[in-house]
C-alpha positions, 0 to 999 in steps of 0.5 A: 905091528901088523898094522904098520905098512912095510910099503906104500906108506903115505910119504913113499906114495907121494914121492913116487907120484912125483918121480913117476910124473917126471917120466922115470920108471923104477922098482918098488919094494925091491931087494937089490942085494942078496938078502931078500928081506932087506928091501928098498923103497925105490930102486933103479936097477940098471943105474944101481941106485937105491932110495929109502924113505925112512919114517922118523919113529921107526928109523930113529930120526934125531930131530923127531924120534922120541924114546917111547915111554910105554913098554920102553924095554921092548921098543928101545932095543927094537928101534936100535936094531932097526937103526943098526940094520939100516947102517948094515944094509947101506954098507952091504949094498955099497960093497956090491956097487949100489949107490944108496940114498936115504931120506927122512919122511919129514924132508917132504915129498917134493924135496925128496922127489926132486933130489931123486930125479936129479940123482937119476938124471945125473947117473943117466948122463954119466953112464948112458950105456946103462939104459941100453943094456 
């Protein structure tokens, strides 16, 4: 599993390139909450926006994730813990005032990036003072 990237996956890089080209600046692989082991893919700290781009296999996409046939006794609980941790992370961040958004890697970088750009611009419009602090 050491060969599996925690950050800078192909879907993340593709989304980040588009968002950056739109003129938005963000934090990457950033832990917005007190638990520094739970890191988000893209974070807008002043706007308190958090974005995750989840891999279908690792996070249990209902459309594409299939239970592994090899070593199922290990992978089943492991993937189940990942999904549980995702829900728990979302809940903790929301309780702390963060807006949490999750996307699947199969959604496509253009669609994800346009959604991120829209949400960020909406947040800026709603609270322009957040960027001057």
